[in-house]
N, C-alpha and C positions, 0 to 999 in steps of 0.2 A: 570495490567496484568491479564491474565486468565491462570490458570494452571490446569492440570489434563488430564485424558483420553479424547480422541476425543468424543464430544457429552456430556461429563460430566464435563466440565471445571467449575472452581469456581473463583470468582474475588478476587484479592489481590491488595494491593498497596505497593510499595517499597519506602523507604525514601532515603535521600541523602547519607546515609551510607550503603545502600544495604540491609537493614533489611526489611523483608516482614511482612505484617499485613493483616489479613482477613477482608473481607468486607461483610460477611454474614448478619451482623446486619443492614446494610444500603441498600443492594440491592442483588437480586438473581443473577444478571449478569450485564455485561457492555453492555447495549443495548440502543436503542434510547430513551426509557422511562426514564432511569437513567440519560442520558446526558441532556435531555430537562428539567429535574426537578432540575437543578443546582447540579447534582450529584458530579461533580469534586469539587465544593466549599464545599459541605457537607463532602466529604472525607477529604479535607484539614483541616477543622475545627475539625473533629473527631481525626485526626492524631495529630494535635497540642495539643488537650486536653488530649491525652493519652488514648482515649476511645476504641482503636482498639486492638484486641488480636494479639500478635505476633504468626506467623506461620512459620514452616520450609518447604520450597519448594525445598530444595536441591534434585536433581535427578529427579524431576517431569517433565513430558512433559509440554512444554509451548505452549499454544494455541494461535490463533489469538487474539489480544487484544480487539476486539469487537465481539459480536455475529454476526451471519450471517446477513449482511446488506440487506435492501430491494433492494438497487441498488448499483451497482459498475459502476460508470461513469468514462470514461477514455478519456484522451486527447492525440492525436497522434502528432508527429513531433513538439513538443513544445520547442525543442532546435535546433537552426539553424544548428549547425554542424551535428546533427543527421539527420535532413531533407536532408542535402547535401549528407551524406553517403548513404542515402536511394534512392538517385537519384531524389529528389523532391525539389522544391523551398520552402522557408519558407512560411507557410500559412499566409494569410492576416487576418484570424480569426481562433479561435480554431477548430481543427478537433476532432469531438466527436464520440466516439463509446462506446459500453457497454460490460461488461463481465457478465456471469451468476453468481449470488451471491454464488453458491456452489463451485466456483473455489477457494474461500478463505479457506486457511488452515493455520496451525501453521508455525512459522518461521524456524523450524528444521525438519518438516515433509518431507517425500519423495515426489519428483515430478515425475509423471508418464509420460513416453513417450507414446503418444497415438498410437493406431494401424494405420499403414500406414504413420507414421511420417517420414519426411525426413530432416526437417530444424527447429529444436527446438532451441530457442534463449532465452537469458536472458535479463532483462531490469530493472535496479535499478531505482526506482521512489520514490519521496516524496508522501506519502499517506496522504490525508486530510480527517478527520472524521468530519462530520457535527454535530453541537450541537443544532441548532435551525432551525425550519422550514424556508427555504429560498424560497421566492416567490416574484418576481418582485421587487428585491432590487434596491435601488436608486443609489448606488455607490460602488466601490471596498472597500472603507473604511467601509461602512455598512456591506458588505459581510464578511469581516474578523471577525466581531463580531458574525458571525453565525458559526464559526469554533470552535469545541470543542478541537481538538488537532491534533497532527501529528504522523506519524508512518512510518516505512520502508515497502515498497511494491515492490514485484518482479512481474512485468507484463510479465510472461512467455508467449511466442508466438511460434506458429508453422507457419513458413513463407510460406511453401508450401500450407497449408490450407488457409492461410490468403491472399496470393497475386497471386497464380496461377489462372487465370480466369476460367480454366476448373474445378477447385475445389471450389473456393471461390464464383463464381458468381458475382464478383465485390464488395463483402462485406467482412469486416474483421472478423466478428464474429466467423466463423468456426475455425479460427486460434487462437482465444483468449479464447474460452470458454471450453476448454478441462479440465477434472477433475484435481485438484491440481494446476492449472495454476495461482494462486495468493497467494503465501506465504505472510503472513502479520505479522508484529511485529518485535521484541518481546514486545515492550511497546507502550502504547499510552501516549505521553507526552503532558501535557496541553498547549494550544495555547499561553498563555501569558508567557511561558518559552522558546519560540522558535521564532527565526527570520527566517521565511520561505524563505526569499530572499537571505540568505547568509549561505548555508549549503553545505558542501562537500559531494559528492556522489561517491562511488567507487564500483566496482564489480571485482570478481576474478573467474577464472575457473581453477580447479586443482592447485590452488596456484599462478597462473599467472595473472597479472593485465590485466584488460580489459577496464573498464570505470573509468575515474577520471575527475570529473568536479564539478561545483557548481551550485546551484539553481539560482545564479545571472545571469546565461546564459539562463534562461527560456525566451521564447518570450512573454508569458503571465503569469504574477504572480498569486499567489493564489487568491488574492482579485479580480483581473480581471476575473479569471476563474469562481469563484463562482457567481460573479455579472452577467457575461455573461450567464451562465447556467440558472440562475433564471429567465431570460427573456423567456426561452423556456420550462422549466420543473420546477416542485416543488421538491426541495431537502429536504428530511426528516431527522430528527435526527437519527444518526447512519449510514447514508449512507456514502459510501467510494468514494472518488475522487482520481484517479491516475493521476498525473500531467505531465506525459511524461518522457522520458528517454534521457540522453545525448549520444553523440557519443561513439562508442566502442563495438557495438554489432556484432554478427556474420553476420548479413545482410550486413554489410559493405564489406564483402569479404576478410577482413583481418584476420579472425579467423575461425576455424572450428565450425560447429554446434555441439550441445550437443549429447552425446551418453550415453548408460547405464554405470553406475558407475562413471560418471563424477561428480565433486563436484562444486556446485555453492556457492559462498559467496558474499553477498552484504551488504553494510553498508552506513549509513548516519550519519554524525557528530552529536553527542548528542542524536541520536535516536536509536542507537543499531546496531547490526550485525546479519545477518541471515546465515544459512548454510543448503543446501539441497543436497542430493545424488539423482542422476537420476536412476530410475528403469523403467522396462517395464510394461505397463498397462496389 
């Protein structure tokens, strides 16, 4: 985890009993350099040896569990039911787009409705954090070995900016890159503690259920996605991959879009729960 004021977060690790320990002696932050240098293994060893100082993080702000990534790579329509509710056929290969890295904020930070917004939507997604440089990988199995860990990601979207041709110009980026549009965390859970193909994802708005699915319904699994992407780009340690959202978003027409003071909550089994209040930019 990373805790503290925005821009001044410090790294900590929590154990199975929920106790927190400082990582200042091992790393300045949870970034790509730390991950690429077997940082998770070093933290485990230090924790097991009792070498880490206990810290009290009660009441502190929780930041995103990684520093600002170099890249936020996203996959669209990766659940068949979500593609259907969006009015599209399931894609034959991953639909790839990008978010600006400065969209990444903490899991409990405010989400800001941008000026001119009409259709702001929630999207619970499994976030994948890259741990090793991924370039021209040979297989999905090899690709999984390049994953450092998993986290909860909310791919907030403004559908008017994203999909109205008069605004979007046929590209999704304008509806994806608004400030605060990627709450992340609360934790980064090491890859070997997670089965990414069998996780329950849920979202709620003002306490009412919206999405409820599992990653078993993904069209392209994590290994397939990382392998596929490595054929077209180099993924660096610390990069974030958003793997798509299941059905149950406002774009379906079944629910109203978000408004000021609405509360979004999203969770993934074993990875934690987020909560954001909507405010006006």
